[in-house]
C-alpha positions as CSV (number, residue, x, y, z in Angstrom):
1,M,113.0,129.7,66.7
2,P,115.0,129.0,69.9
3,T,113.7,130.4,73.2
4,Y,115.4,131.3,76.4
5,N,116.1,128.7,79.0
6,K,113.7,129.5,81.8
7,K,114.8,126.7,84.1
8,F,118.2,126.8,85.8
9,E,119.5,124.2,88.2
10,L,121.8,126.0,90.6
11,S,123.1,124.6,93.9
12,I,123.1,126.5,97.1
13,K,126.9,127.0,96.7
14,D,126.3,128.5,93.2
15,I,123.7,130.9,94.5
16,D,125.9,131.9,97.5
17,L,128.8,132.5,95.1
18,I,126.6,134.7,92.9
19,E,125.4,136.7,95.9
20,R,128.9,137.2,97.3
21,S,130.1,138.3,93.9
22,L,127.3,140.8,93.5
23,R,128.0,142.2,97.0
24,F,131.7,142.5,96.2
25,Q,131.0,144.4,93.0
26,I,128.5,146.7,94.8
27,S,131.1,147.4,97.5
28,H,133.8,148.1,94.9
29,L,131.6,150.5,93.0
30,S,130.5,152.3,96.1
31,H,134.1,152.9,97.1
32,T,134.9,154.4,93.7
33,E,132.0,156.8,93.8
34,T,132.9,160.4,94.4
35,S,131.0,163.2,96.1
36,S,130.9,165.2,92.9
37,Q,128.3,164.4,90.2
38,T,130.7,163.2,87.4
39,K,129.6,160.9,84.6
40,E,131.5,158.0,86.1
41,S,129.9,158.4,89.5
42,V,126.4,158.5,88.0
43,E,127.2,155.4,86.0
44,N,128.5,153.6,89.1
45,H,125.3,154.6,91.0
46,N,123.1,153.2,88.2
47,K,125.2,150.0,88.2
48,I,124.8,149.7,92.0
49,I,121.0,150.1,91.7
50,E,120.9,147.4,89.0
51,L,123.0,145.0,91.1
52,M,120.9,145.6,94.2
53,S,117.8,144.8,92.1
54,V,119.3,141.4,91.1
55,L,120.2,140.7,94.8
56,S,116.6,141.5,95.8
57,T,115.3,139.1,93.2
58,F,117.4,136.3,94.7
59,H,116.3,137.3,98.2
60,N,112.6,137.4,97.3
61,Q,112.7,133.9,95.7
62,K,114.2,132.2,98.8
63,I,112.1,130.1,101.0
64,W,112.8,131.0,104.6
65,Y,112.5,128.4,107.4
66,A,112.2,129.1,111.1
67,Q,112.2,127.0,114.2
68,T,108.8,126.4,115.6
69,H,107.6,125.8,119.1
70,H,105.6,122.8,120.0
71,T,102.5,125.0,119.3
72,H,103.8,125.3,115.6
73,V,104.2,129.0,116.0
74,P,107.5,130.4,114.8
75,L,109.9,131.5,117.6
76,G,110.8,135.1,117.9
């Protein structure tokens, strides 16, 4: 039985494109939300939450580097 591919090889450009696309979609959905609680606005809100969850997954998997002082303590 075939299994899911758990290893993806994405470049920094690929990940940047995915993140920008997700942010654009979130922005588009947030502009189409209305103040009244219609079915469409609730669906848009749920989609925004789902997309933000994907963005946070990307963010949490990044390795952040910071400049260090000669004492090897991160600056700022």
